C-alpha positions as CSV (number, residue, x, y, z in Angstrom):
1,M,21.3,-9.4,-14.4
2,P,19.2,-8.7,-11.3
3,I,20.2,-5.9,-8.9
4,R,22.1,-7.3,-6.0
5,T,23.9,-4.6,-4.0
6,G,23.1,-1.1,-2.9
7,E,25.7,0.3,-5.3
8,E,24.1,-1.6,-8.2
9,Y,20.7,-0.2,-7.2
10,I,22.1,3.3,-7.2
11,Q,23.6,2.8,-10.7
12,S,20.2,1.5,-11.9
13,L,18.7,4.9,-11.2
14,R,21.1,6.8,-13.3
15,G,20.2,8.1,-16.8
16,R,16.4,7.8,-16.5
17,K,14.0,10.3,-18.0
18,L,12.7,11.5,-14.8
19,K,11.1,15.0,-14.7
20,V,11.8,16.1,-11.1
21,Y,11.4,19.7,-9.9
22,L,13.2,20.9,-6.7
23,F,13.3,24.6,-5.6
24,G,11.6,25.5,-8.9
25,E,14.2,24.0,-11.0
26,L,14.4,20.8,-13.1
27,V,16.9,18.4,-11.6
28,K,19.4,17.1,-14.1
29,E,20.4,13.9,-12.3
30,P,18.5,13.1,-9.1
31,V,21.1,10.5,-8.0
32,D,23.8,13.2,-7.7
33,H,21.7,15.9,-6.0
34,P,23.0,16.3,-2.4
35,M,19.5,16.8,-1.0
36,I,18.1,13.7,-2.8
37,R,21.0,11.3,-2.5
38,P,20.6,10.5,1.3
39,S,17.1,9.1,0.5
40,I,18.6,7.0,-2.2
41,N,21.2,5.7,0.2
42,A,18.4,4.6,2.6
43,V,16.8,2.4,-0.1
44,A,20.3,1.1,-1.1
45,E,20.6,-0.2,2.4
46,T,17.6,-2.6,1.8
47,Y,19.8,-4.3,-0.8
48,D,22.9,-4.4,1.3
49,L,21.0,-5.8,4.3
50,A,19.8,-8.6,2.0
51,V,23.5,-9.4,1.2
52,R,24.7,-9.2,4.8
53,E,21.7,-10.9,6.5
54,E,20.1,-13.2,4.0
55,E,17.9,-15.1,6.5
56,L,16.3,-11.9,7.7
57,A,16.0,-9.9,4.4
58,T,15.5,-12.6,1.8
59,T,13.2,-15.6,1.4
60,H,12.2,-18.3,-1.1
61,S,9.5,-17.2,-3.6
62,S,6.9,-19.7,-4.8
63,I,6.4,-17.4,-7.8
64,T,9.9,-17.5,-9.2
65,G,11.2,-20.6,-7.3
66,T,14.2,-18.5,-6.3
67,K,15.5,-16.5,-3.4
68,V,14.0,-12.9,-3.4
69,N,14.3,-9.8,-1.4
70,R,11.7,-9.9,1.4
71,F,10.4,-6.5,0.4
72,L,9.1,-8.2,-2.9
73,H,7.8,-11.3,-1.3
74,I,4.1,-12.5,-1.2
75,V,3.7,-13.6,2.4
76,E,2.9,-17.3,2.7
77,S,2.6,-17.6,6.5
78,A,2.4,-15.7,9.7
79,Q,6.1,-16.2,10.1
80,D,6.7,-14.3,6.9
81,L,4.8,-11.3,8.3
82,V,6.8,-11.6,11.6
83,L,10.1,-11.6,9.7
84,Q,8.9,-8.5,7.7
85,N,8.5,-6.7,11.0
86,K,11.9,-7.8,12.3
87,M,13.5,-6.7,9.0
88,Q,11.7,-3.3,9.2
89,R,13.0,-2.7,12.7
90,K,16.5,-3.6,11.6
91,M,16.3,-1.2,8.7
92,G,15.1,1.6,11.0
93,Q,18.1,0.9,13.3
94,N,20.5,0.9,10.3
95,T,19.3,4.2,8.7
96,G,17.5,6.2,11.4
97,T,15.0,7.3,8.8
98,C,12.3,6.0,6.4
99,F,13.7,3.5,4.0
100,Q,10.7,3.8,1.6
101,R,10.0,0.2,0.6
102,C,7.1,-0.8,2.9
103,V,4.4,0.8,0.8
104,G,5.3,-1.3,-2.3
105,M,5.6,-4.4,-0.2
106,D,2.2,-3.9,1.4
107,A,0.6,-2.9,-2.0
108,I,1.5,-6.2,-3.8
109,N,0.4,-8.3,-0.8
110,S,-3.0,-6.6,-0.6
111,L,-3.5,-6.7,-4.3
112,H,-2.7,-10.5,-4.3
113,S,-6.0,-11.2,-2.6
114,I,-8.0,-8.4,-4.1
115,T,-7.2,-9.4,-7.7
116,Y,-8.0,-13.0,-6.9
117,E,-11.4,-12.1,-5.5
118,I,-12.3,-9.7,-8.3
119,D,-11.5,-12.4,-10.8
120,E,-13.7,-14.8,-8.8
121,K,-16.6,-12.5,-9.0
122,F,-16.3,-11.0,-12.5
123,S,-14.2,-13.6,-14.4
124,T,-11.5,-11.1,-15.1
125,N,-7.8,-11.8,-15.5
126,Y,-6.2,-9.4,-13.0
127,H,-4.6,-12.0,-10.7
128,K,-2.5,-13.5,-13.5
129,R,-1.4,-10.1,-14.6
130,L,-0.4,-9.2,-11.1
131,L,1.6,-12.5,-10.7
132,D,3.4,-11.8,-14.0
133,F,4.3,-8.3,-12.8
134,I,5.5,-9.6,-9.4
135,K,7.6,-12.3,-11.1
136,M,9.2,-9.7,-13.2
137,V,10.1,-7.4,-10.3
138,Q,11.3,-10.3,-8.2
139,T,13.5,-11.6,-11.0
140,E,15.1,-8.2,-11.6
141,N,15.0,-7.2,-7.9
142,L,13.4,-3.9,-8.4
143,V,11.9,-1.2,-6.1
144,I,8.1,-0.8,-6.2
145,G,6.4,2.4,-5.0
146,G,2.8,2.4,-4.0
147,A,0.7,5.5,-4.7
148,M,-2.6,5.7,-2.9
149,T,-3.2,9.2,-1.5
150,D,-5.0,11.6,-3.8
151,P,-5.1,15.4,-3.1
152,K,-8.9,14.9,-2.4
153,G,-10.0,18.6,-3.0
154,D,-13.3,19.2,-1.2
155,R,-13.2,16.5,1.5
156,S,-17.0,16.6,1.8
157,K,-17.4,15.4,-1.8
158,G,-16.5,12.1,-3.5
159,P,-14.3,11.8,-6.6
160,A,-17.0,12.2,-9.2
161,E,-18.5,15.2,-7.3
162,Q,-15.4,17.4,-7.3
163,A,-15.5,20.7,-9.1
164,D,-12.2,19.6,-10.7
165,P,-12.4,15.9,-11.6
166,D,-8.6,15.6,-11.4
167,M,-8.6,15.8,-7.6
168,F,-8.6,12.0,-7.7
169,V,-6.7,9.9,-10.2
170,R,-9.0,8.7,-13.0
171,V,-9.1,7.1,-16.4
172,V,-9.5,9.7,-19.1
173,E,-9.3,7.4,-22.1
174,K,-9.1,3.7,-22.9
175,N,-8.5,1.7,-26.1
176,D,-7.6,-1.8,-27.1
177,K,-4.0,-1.3,-25.8
178,G,-4.7,0.1,-22.4
179,V,-5.8,3.2,-20.4
180,Y,-4.6,6.7,-19.9
181,I,-4.8,8.2,-16.4
182,T,-4.7,11.8,-15.1
183,G,-4.5,13.3,-11.6
184,A,-2.0,13.5,-8.8
185,K,-0.8,11.6,-5.8
186,A,0.4,13.4,-2.7
187,H,2.9,12.6,0.0
188,Q,4.6,9.9,-2.1
189,T,7.3,8.3,-0.1
190,G,10.3,7.2,-2.1
191,C,8.6,7.6,-5.5
192,I,11.6,9.0,-7.3
193,N,13.7,6.2,-5.9
194,S,11.4,3.5,-7.3
195,H,11.6,1.6,-10.6
196,W,7.8,1.0,-10.7
197,I,4.9,2.7,-9.1
198,I,1.5,1.0,-8.4
199,I,-1.4,3.5,-8.7
200,M,-4.3,2.7,-6.3
201,P,-7.6,4.3,-5.2
202,T,-7.6,6.0,-1.9
203,M,-11.1,5.5,-0.5
204,R,-14.5,3.9,-0.9
205,L,-16.0,4.4,-4.3
206,T,-19.5,4.4,-5.7
207,E,-20.9,3.4,-9.1
208,N,-20.5,7.1,-10.2
209,D,-16.8,6.8,-9.4
210,K,-16.1,3.9,-11.9
211,D,-13.4,5.8,-13.8
212,Y,-11.6,6.3,-10.5
213,A,-11.5,2.6,-9.7
214,I,-8.1,2.1,-11.3
215,V,-5.1,0.1,-10.2
216,G,-2.1,-0.3,-12.4
217,A,1.7,-0.3,-12.5
218,V,3.7,2.3,-14.4
219,P,7.5,2.8,-14.7
220,A,8.7,5.6,-12.5
221,D,10.0,7.4,-15.6
222,A,6.9,6.9,-17.7
223,E,5.9,9.7,-20.1
224,G,3.5,12.2,-18.6
225,I,4.8,11.9,-15.0
226,T,6.1,15.0,-13.2
227,Y,7.6,14.9,-9.7
228,I,7.6,18.0,-7.4
229,Y,10.0,17.3,-4.5
230,G,8.7,18.0,-1.0
231,R,10.5,20.3,1.5
232,Q,11.7,18.9,4.8
233,S,12.9,20.8,7.8
234,C,16.6,21.6,7.7
235,D,16.9,19.8,4.3
236,T,19.3,22.3,2.8
237,R,21.9,21.5,5.5
238,S,22.9,18.6,3.2
239,M,23.9,21.2,0.6
240,E,26.1,23.2,2.9
241,G,29.2,20.9,3.1
242,G,30.4,19.1,6.2
243,D,28.7,16.3,7.9
244,I,27.9,17.4,11.4
245,D,25.0,19.9,11.0
246,A,22.9,17.5,9.0
247,G,22.7,15.2,12.0
248,N,22.4,12.2,9.7
249,S,24.4,13.0,6.6
250,Q,24.2,9.5,5.1
251,F,20.4,8.7,5.2
252,A,17.1,10.5,4.8
253,G,13.6,10.0,3.7
254,Q,11.8,11.4,0.6
255,E,8.4,12.6,-0.3
256,A,7.1,14.2,-3.5
257,M,3.9,15.0,-5.3
258,I,3.3,12.9,-8.5
259,I,1.5,14.7,-11.3
260,L,0.0,12.3,-13.9
261,D,-0.9,13.8,-17.2
262,R,-2.4,11.2,-19.5
263,V,0.0,8.5,-18.3
264,F,-0.5,5.3,-20.3
265,I,-1.0,1.9,-18.6
266,P,-1.1,-1.2,-20.9
267,W,-3.8,-3.7,-20.1
268,E,-1.3,-6.3,-18.9
269,K,-0.3,-3.8,-16.1
270,V,-3.9,-3.0,-15.1
271,F,-5.1,-4.9,-12.0
272,M,-8.4,-3.2,-11.5
273,Y,-10.6,-1.1,-13.7
274,G,-14.2,-0.1,-12.9
275,E,-14.7,-2.7,-10.1
276,Y,-15.5,0.1,-7.6
277,E,-17.0,-2.4,-5.1
278,F,-13.5,-3.6,-4.3
279,A,-11.9,-0.2,-3.8
280,L,-12.7,-0.1,0.0
281,M,-11.6,-3.7,0.5
282,L,-8.3,-2.8,-1.1
283,V,-7.8,0.3,1.1
284,E,-8.7,-1.7,4.2
285,R,-6.4,-4.6,3.4
286,F,-3.6,-2.3,2.4
287,T,-3.9,-0.3,5.6
288,C,-4.1,-3.5,7.7
289,Y,-0.7,-4.5,6.3
290,H,0.7,-1.0,6.4
291,R,-0.4,0.0,9.9
292,R,1.5,-2.9,11.4
293,S,4.4,-2.1,9.1
294,Y,4.9,1.0,11.3
295,V,7.0,-1.2,13.7
296,C,9.8,0.3,11.5
297,K,9.5,3.4,13.8
298,T,10.8,1.2,16.7
299,G,14.1,0.9,14.8
300,L,14.3,4.7,14.7
301,G,13.2,4.7,18.4
302,D,16.2,2.5,19.2
303,V,18.5,5.0,17.5
304,L,17.0,7.9,19.4
305,I,17.1,6.1,22.7
306,G,20.7,5.3,22.0
307,A,21.5,8.9,21.2
308,A,19.8,10.1,24.4
309,A,21.7,7.6,26.5
310,T,25.0,8.6,24.8
311,I,24.5,12.3,25.4
312,A,23.6,11.6,29.1
313,D,26.9,9.8,29.3
314,Y,28.8,12.6,27.5
315,N,27.2,15.1,30.0
316,G,28.4,13.0,32.9
317,I,25.0,12.0,34.2
318,P,24.2,8.4,33.0
319,N,23.4,7.1,36.4
320,V,21.2,10.0,37.7
321,S,17.9,8.4,38.7
322,H,15.6,10.7,36.6
323,I,17.7,10.1,33.5
324,K,17.5,6.4,33.9
325,D,13.8,6.6,34.5
326,K,13.3,8.6,31.3
327,L,15.3,6.1,29.3
328,V,13.2,3.3,30.8
329,E,10.0,5.2,29.8
330,M,11.3,5.7,26.2
331,T,12.1,2.0,26.0
332,H,8.7,1.0,27.4
333,L,6.9,3.2,24.8
334,N,9.0,1.9,22.0
335,E,8.5,-1.8,22.8
336,S,4.8,-1.2,23.2
337,I,4.6,-0.2,19.5
338,Y,6.6,-3.2,18.5
339,A,4.5,-5.6,20.7
340,A,1.3,-4.6,19.0
341,G,2.7,-4.8,15.5
342,I,4.4,-8.1,15.8
343,A,1.4,-9.6,17.7
344,S,-0.7,-8.5,14.7
345,S,1.6,-10.5,12.4
346,Y,1.7,-13.5,14.6
347,Q,-2.2,-13.7,14.6
348,A,-2.4,-13.6,10.8
349,H,-4.8,-15.7,8.8
350,K,-4.8,-17.1,5.3
351,L,-7.0,-15.5,2.5
352,K,-8.5,-17.2,-0.5
353,S,-5.6,-16.3,-2.8
354,G,-3.1,-18.0,-0.5
355,V,-1.6,-14.8,0.9
356,W,-1.7,-14.2,4.7
357,L,-3.2,-11.1,6.3
358,N,-2.2,-9.9,9.7
359,D,-4.8,-9.2,12.5
360,D,-6.6,-5.9,11.7
361,M,-7.4,-4.8,15.3
362,L,-3.9,-5.1,16.5
363,A,-2.6,-3.4,13.4
364,Q,-4.9,-0.4,14.2
365,V,-3.6,-0.4,17.8
366,C,0.0,-0.5,16.6
367,K,-0.4,2.5,14.3
368,H,-2.5,4.4,16.9
369,N,0.4,4.0,19.3
370,V,2.8,5.2,16.6
371,T,0.7,8.4,16.3
372,R,1.5,9.2,20.0
373,F,4.5,7.4,21.4
374,P,7.3,8.7,19.1
375,Y,6.4,12.3,20.1
376,E,6.8,11.4,23.8
377,I,10.1,9.6,23.0
378,G,11.3,12.6,21.1
379,R,10.3,15.0,24.0
380,L,12.2,12.9,26.5
381,A,15.2,12.8,24.2
382,Q,15.2,16.6,24.0
383,D,14.7,16.7,27.8
384,I,17.8,14.6,28.4
385,A,19.9,16.4,25.7
386,G,19.3,19.9,27.1
387,G,19.0,23.3,25.4
388,L,22.2,22.9,23.4
389,V,20.3,20.7,21.0
390,V,18.7,23.8,19.5
391,T,21.3,26.5,20.2
392,M,24.5,24.9,19.1
393,P,26.7,26.9,16.6
394,S,27.3,25.6,13.2
395,E,30.0,23.2,12.0
396,K,31.6,26.1,10.1
397,D,32.0,28.0,13.4
398,F,33.5,24.8,14.9
399,R,36.0,24.6,12.0
400,N,36.9,28.3,12.1
401,P,40.4,28.9,13.5
402,E,39.2,31.7,15.8
403,T,35.9,30.4,17.1
404,G,36.7,26.7,17.0
405,P,39.0,26.6,20.0
406,L,36.5,28.6,22.0
407,L,33.8,26.1,21.2
408,R,36.0,23.2,22.0
409,K,36.7,24.9,25.4
410,Y,33.1,25.8,26.4
411,L,31.2,23.0,24.8
412,A,33.2,20.3,26.6
413,G,31.3,17.8,28.7
414,R,32.6,14.9,30.8
415,K,36.4,14.6,30.8
416,G,37.6,12.3,28.1
417,V,34.8,13.0,25.7
418,D,35.7,14.5,22.4
419,V,33.7,17.8,21.9
420,E,33.1,17.0,18.2
421,N,31.5,13.7,19.2
422,R,29.2,15.5,21.6
423,M,28.2,17.9,18.9
424,R,27.5,15.0,16.5
425,V,25.1,13.2,18.9
426,L,23.3,16.5,19.7
427,R,22.8,17.1,15.9
428,L,21.4,13.5,15.5
429,I,18.8,14.2,18.2
430,E,17.9,17.5,16.6
431,N,17.7,15.7,13.2
432,M,15.3,13.1,14.5
433,T,13.1,15.3,16.6
434,L,13.1,18.7,14.8
435,G,15.1,18.3,11.6
436,R,15.0,16.4,8.4
437,N,14.3,12.9,9.8
438,A,11.6,14.2,12.1
439,V,9.5,14.0,9.0
440,G,9.7,10.2,9.0
441,Y,9.8,9.7,12.8
442,L,7.1,12.2,13.9
443,T,4.8,13.7,11.3
444,E,4.8,10.6,9.1
445,S,4.0,8.6,12.3
446,M,1.0,10.8,12.8
447,H,-0.4,10.8,9.2
448,G,1.2,8.0,7.3
449,A,-1.2,5.1,6.6
450,G,-4.0,7.2,7.9
451,S,-4.3,9.8,10.6
452,P,-5.3,8.9,14.2
453,Q,-9.1,9.1,13.6
454,A,-8.8,6.5,10.8
455,Q,-7.5,4.0,13.3
456,R,-10.1,4.9,15.9
457,I,-12.9,4.3,13.4
458,Q,-11.5,0.8,12.7
459,I,-11.0,0.1,16.4
460,A,-14.5,1.1,17.1
461,R,-15.8,-1.2,14.4
462,Q,-14.1,-4.1,16.0
463,M,-14.6,-3.4,19.7
464,Q,-16.9,-6.4,20.2
465,L,-18.9,-4.5,22.9
466,G,-21.9,-6.8,22.7
467,Y,-19.7,-9.8,23.2
468,K,-17.8,-8.2,26.1
469,K,-21.0,-7.0,27.8
470,N,-22.4,-10.6,27.7
471,L,-19.2,-11.8,29.3
472,A,-19.5,-9.3,32.1
473,K,-23.2,-10.1,32.6
474,H,-22.5,-13.8,32.8
475,L,-19.9,-13.4,35.5
476,A,-21.9,-10.9,37.4
477,N,-24.9,-13.2,37.2
478,V,-27.1,-10.5,35.7
479,K,-30.6,-11.6,35.0
480,D,-32.3,-9.7,32.3
481,D,-34.3,-10.6,29.2
482,F,-32.0,-8.6,26.9
483,E,-29.1,-10.5,25.2
484,E,-26.5,-8.2,23.8
485,P,-26.0,-8.6,20.0
486,Q,-23.1,-10.8,19.1
487,E,-20.9,-9.0,16.6
488,N,-18.5,-10.9,14.4
489,S,-15.9,-12.2,16.8
490,E,-13.3,-13.3,14.3
491,Y,-10.5,-11.6,16.3
492,F,-11.4,-13.6,19.5
493,K,-11.9,-16.8,17.5
494,R,-8.4,-16.5,16.1
495,V,-6.9,-15.7,19.5
496,F,-8.6,-18.7,21.1
497,K,-7.6,-21.0,18.2
498,I,-4.0,-19.9,18.4
499,N,-4.0,-20.4,22.2
500,N,-5.6,-23.8,21.9
501,E,-3.1,-24.9,19.2
502,E,-0.2,-23.8,21.3
503,S,-1.4,-25.5,24.5
């Protein structure tokens, strides 16, 4: 039977042969570990949302002919991409953290077109293999993790030039049954909470890097995989008891390093091997999808704006002009992120395989905004909250019979506001701007799907300066013999086509 609810998903993770290390110790059952469980709860919410809001979080699959979770859907229109964004924002609102499924969603959609085009050039059979895999995960309603980022070693050298060849994941052996891979993947969001993991290259490859041109799907508990759980700020608060100091005791994100030691991938789960020419195309299409997927951060922004507005109310100053102005600024920044991401989805175009790809320029702009605006939103939230957000005593002091009454007396805000509620909101602001979920809201916003310079490079490639200079010269009636070179103006062509169709 396919997984349907969040509770069924949680149960599906039990009893696996996962090798997970946390604080130097092997974790017996990750599902029951208090530091890991909040991240599992966040993924579980993707299932429960699909039950509560079917129109938003599910859709009809042309692969299975049935209704599937939108996180497993191959997008068949611009509207599909738009609804992904709306679902992502809702999930951010519901959890206040990273819900860990966007990478897998963007991986299968980028691979849909890549495998089709590799087959077209080399007469391989990757596309059918991928469709068979997608059909299986859609039918069983499983979670897919996408593993792209390698440790990279010496950044000045390519994969085959490294002193240690394992700095990038590579094929170390192949036979008539499949391939064996060795290496590591870093910063892997939600990997322990996934049923399957898709391994992908992380950068442009050359002919010398053929062994690194590997894409394949492996079960999360495959033999040879070791997970080393990543630390997060204030993460051990979830192990202290109580539910105030954690700030968000129910939901959290997850990152881990994946160590791959001769992990076997059968040929039917291999979707690229040796076609190094397509590695860069895969990375670029994946990041195009994934950078506009960062509209999820606007859902977190909604939560933080709500927390800032609440604490202003609890402090008795909701109508003070500078407080209202800061809330307006926070909202403006948050909606600017959303506007770029959803506009990228609306201006999608169809690829050869039938999948739709969102607009690349606007995806870069969306993610570049995400590298900046959440930090300013977080700063303003701390500004509104006041110094107590970082100096407040612990929940245990609050529960202590001697110090508790003193704290209730001196931490009171506006009359009629429960002191414990005030503490809870302050801890949530701390959680999202300094604590555990600042990982997903701030630092992940900076480096996830590529650091700021990666977006600036892509924006520079698509600036269309020659085209724009000719526009200016024409209107200024400039007379010279030099015509600026016309770059590929596909972005503008799509904009004008959409506008003409709508008018």
